[in-house]
MDAnalysis code that builds the backbone (N, CA, C; Angstrom):
import MDAnalysis as mda
import numpy as np

u = mda.Universe.empty(138, n_residues=46, atom_resindex=np.repeat(np.arange(46), 3), trajectory=True)
u.add_TopologyAttr("name", ["N", "CA", "C"] * 46)
u.add_TopologyAttr("resid", np.arange(1, 47))
u.add_TopologyAttr("resname", ["UNK", "UNK", "UNK", "UNK", "UNK", "UNK", "UNK", "UNK", "UNK", "UNK", "UNK", "UNK", "UNK", "UNK", "UNK", "UNK", "UNK", "UNK", "UNK", "UNK", "UNK", "UNK", "UNK", "UNK", "UNK", "UNK", "UNK", "UNK", "UNK", "UNK", "UNK", "UNK", "UNK", "UNK", "UNK", "UNK", "UNK", "UNK", "UNK", "UNK", "UNK", "UNK", "UNK", "UNK", "UNK", "UNK"])
u.atoms.positions = np.array([
    [1.238, -1.303, -0.375],
    [-0.125, 0.304, -0.187],
    [0.635, 1.319, 0.190],
    [2.171, 1.144, 0.622],
    [3.448, 2.831, 0.668],
    [3.721, 2.737, -1.136],
    [3.784, 1.601, -1.752],
    [4.079, 1.907, -3.343],
    [2.794, 2.563, -3.462],
    [1.700, 2.915, -3.209],
    [0.708, 3.196, -4.472],
    [0.658, 4.827, -3.212],
    [0.740, 4.940, -2.105],
    [0.930, 6.480, -1.988],
    [1.891, 6.820, -2.600],
    [3.558, 6.193, -2.640],
    [4.782, 6.919, -3.570],
    [4.374, 7.528, -4.733],
    [3.496, 6.766, -5.920],
    [3.103, 7.394, -7.043],
    [2.142, 8.242, -7.032],
    [1.176, 8.698, -5.910],
    [0.272, 9.574, -5.801],
    [1.121, 11.266, -6.732],
    [2.020, 11.688, -5.910],
    [2.482, 13.159, -6.511],
    [2.987, 13.169, -8.403],
    [3.348, 11.712, -8.267],
    [3.788, 11.490, -9.816],
    [1.626, 11.377, -10.409],
    [1.296, 10.916, -10.226],
    [-0.322, 10.821, -10.834],
    [-0.720, 12.237, -11.018],
    [-0.490, 13.117, -9.674],
    [-1.324, 14.257, -9.442],
    [-0.472, 15.095, -11.053],
    [1.320, 15.212, -11.343],
    [1.303, 15.684, -12.014],
    [0.958, 15.639, -13.453],
    [0.580, 13.992, -13.842],
    [-0.020, 13.723, -14.802],
    [-0.924, 14.010, -15.011],
    [-1.581, 13.971, -15.004],
    [-3.005, 14.641, -14.650],
    [-3.559, 16.369, -14.932],
    [-2.221, 17.363, -13.947],
    [-1.959, 18.909, -13.931],
    [-1.831, 19.166, -15.501],
    [-0.719, 17.903, -15.845],
    [-0.162, 18.376, -17.050],
    [-1.427, 17.790, -18.241],
    [-2.175, 17.022, -18.703],
    [-3.335, 16.535, -19.406],
    [-4.435, 18.158, -19.338],
    [-4.694, 18.586, -18.143],
    [-5.563, 19.435, -17.813],
    [-4.740, 20.715, -18.343],
    [-4.504, 21.060, -18.388],
    [-3.030, 22.081, -19.198],
    [-3.820, 21.784, -20.806],
    [-3.073, 20.565, -21.334],
    [-3.109, 20.252, -22.475],
    [-4.979, 20.006, -22.946],
    [-6.000, 19.714, -22.466],
    [-7.589, 19.872, -22.488],
    [-7.615, 21.490, -22.774],
    [-7.021, 22.753, -21.450],
    [-6.806, 23.754, -22.139],
    [-6.633, 24.495, -23.563],
    [-5.997, 23.864, -23.904],
    [-5.256, 24.030, -24.774],
    [-5.688, 23.769, -26.261],
    [-6.528, 23.031, -26.060],
    [-7.102, 22.199, -27.315],
    [-8.220, 22.952, -27.324],
    [-8.996, 23.046, -26.129],
    [-9.733, 23.780, -25.949],
    [-10.404, 25.320, -26.658],
    [-8.786, 25.778, -26.192],
    [-8.769, 27.334, -26.915],
    [-8.297, 27.534, -28.576],
    [-7.831, 26.090, -28.776],
    [-7.283, 25.644, -29.704],
    [-8.432, 25.831, -30.886],
    [-9.050, 24.841, -30.578],
    [-10.353, 24.749, -31.423],
    [-11.918, 25.495, -31.258],
    [-11.803, 27.406, -30.510],
    [-12.263, 28.118, -30.181],
    [-11.783, 28.856, -31.970],
    [-10.554, 29.436, -31.648],
    [-9.499, 29.736, -32.590],
    [-10.114, 29.162, -34.282],
    [-10.113, 27.931, -33.792],
    [-10.886, 27.379, -35.570],
    [-11.884, 27.294, -35.778],
    [-13.194, 27.232, -34.712],
    [-14.820, 27.699, -34.941],
    [-14.864, 29.352, -35.398],
    [-13.847, 30.110, -35.455],
    [-14.016, 31.407, -35.093],
    [-13.355, 31.658, -36.720],
    [-12.120, 31.146, -37.129],
    [-11.814, 30.990, -38.639],
    [-12.530, 30.396, -39.298],
    [-13.835, 29.692, -39.313],
    [-14.343, 28.521, -40.314],
    [-15.042, 30.119, -40.746],
    [-15.415, 29.841, -39.323],
    [-17.402, 31.523, -39.120],
    [-16.832, 32.433, -40.566],
    [-15.503, 33.046, -39.808],
    [-14.872, 34.123, -40.997],
    [-15.145, 33.460, -42.394],
    [-14.317, 32.442, -42.672],
    [-14.913, 32.146, -44.195],
    [-16.072, 31.184, -44.876],
    [-16.827, 31.177, -43.862],
    [-17.604, 30.801, -43.978],
    [-18.879, 32.187, -44.533],
    [-18.258, 33.269, -43.944],
    [-18.504, 34.893, -43.845],
    [-18.540, 35.548, -45.272],
    [-17.382, 35.123, -45.707],
    [-16.456, 35.271, -47.253],
    [-17.181, 34.737, -47.921],
    [-17.307, 33.450, -47.741],
    [-17.989, 32.405, -49.477],
    [-19.452, 32.907, -49.540],
    [-20.250, 32.807, -48.735],
    [-21.683, 33.429, -48.698],
    [-21.307, 34.866, -49.421],
    [-20.402, 36.503, -49.179],
    [-20.895, 37.237, -49.540],
    [-20.224, 37.524, -51.178],
    [-19.407, 36.562, -51.596],
    [-19.340, 35.942, -53.466],
    [-20.211, 35.224, -54.237],
])
């Protein structure tokens, strides 16, 4: 059981890294949606 207790800090670091990655992906998705909306707007004007 002590071994599992030693793994907790490592698991925490991996979890924090994963949350950071999710945040970056969400930001990138928002930027892509905005760009797609802009492209659709340009297309409709032609």
